[in-house]
N, C-alpha and C positions, 0 to 999 in steps of 0.2 A: 729537636730537629736533627735527627741522625742521618737522614738521607735526603738527597736533593728533591725527591718527589714529595716530601712532606712540607715544603715551603709553600705558603699561600701564594697563588698567582697574583692576587692583588698587591701583596706586600712586595713581591719580586718586581712588579711593574712600577710601584711607587718609588722604590730605590733606584730602579733603572732610569726612571724619568729624572730623578735628582742627579744621578751621575751624568746623564745626557746634558743637563743644564750646566753642570760644572765643566763639561768637555766642550761646550760651545756649539752643540748640535743645533740649537734653536736659532743660531745667528745665520741669517740669510747669506748663502755663499760660502759658509765655513767648510773647512776640509771634512769634518765629520758628516756634515749634511751632504756634501757632494759625493762622499763615498758610501752613503747609506749606512753609516757606522756610528750610531748615537753614543756608543761608549768608547770610541777611539780605540777599539780592540786591535791588538797587534797579532800578526801571524808568527810562525816559528822563526822567521828571519829577522823579526824585530821591527818590520815595517807595518804601517797601518793596513788593515784589511779593507778590501772593497767588497761590498755585498750588492747583489744584483737588484735587490729591492729594499725599501725601508723596513718592510716586515721581516725580512731575513736578518737584517742587522739588529732589530729589536729582539728577535728570538735568541740570537747569539748573546746579546747583553743580558737578557733575563736569565738565560742558562748560567752565565757567569755569576750573576747575583745569587741564584739558587745554590750554586756550589759554594759561594762565600758564606752563606747563611747556614748551610747544612754541614760544613766541615769537610766537604769533599774536594775543596780547592787545594791546589798545590801550594798556593801562595798566601791565601787568606784563611783566617780561623774565626769562628763566631765570637771568640773572646777578645778579638781586636776592636779597638775604638775606631771611629771614623777617621780620626787624626792618624792613627797607625796605618790604616788602609791607604790613606792619601799618600803617605810617603812611598809606598810600594807602587800604587796605581799610577801615580804621576811620574815615577822615576826620578823624584826629587825636583820636578819642575813646578814650583809654587804650590807645594802640598798644603800649606795653611789656607790659602785662598780656596783651593779645591774642597778641603774639609769644611770650611765655613759655608760654601755654597750648598754642598750636599746636606749638611746639618740643618741649615735654614729651610731648605725645601722640605725636609722631613720633620721640621718643628722640634728638633732636639739640639743638643750641644755637640761639638766635635769630639767630646770625650765620651759620648754614648757608645757602648759596645754593640756590635752587630747583633748579638744574642738578645739585646734589649729592644730591638726593633720589631716587636711582635704586636 
């Protein structure tokens, strides 16, 4: 997977859904849900982004996942484990819990590398 376009859309969606679960998107009234931001993605100022529709938020999260898997992300590499991703993704806010939720949703362990999620 050398380019973001080579990542399977179904794989990107599965991982995005696992991240959304870890971010609390499916909790009624949660901030990610109210902001249409299933991945709790942040803007350049560091604050959570607001998307005009849920579909827009999902597209942004799936794009982030494709970059993570393809090696085109500034922060994430395919060689990283879910646990390593969690430390960066959460900014240190309960990374072990986040990694456990994502891994459980994907039916793997937190020590699974992104490159193994094919």
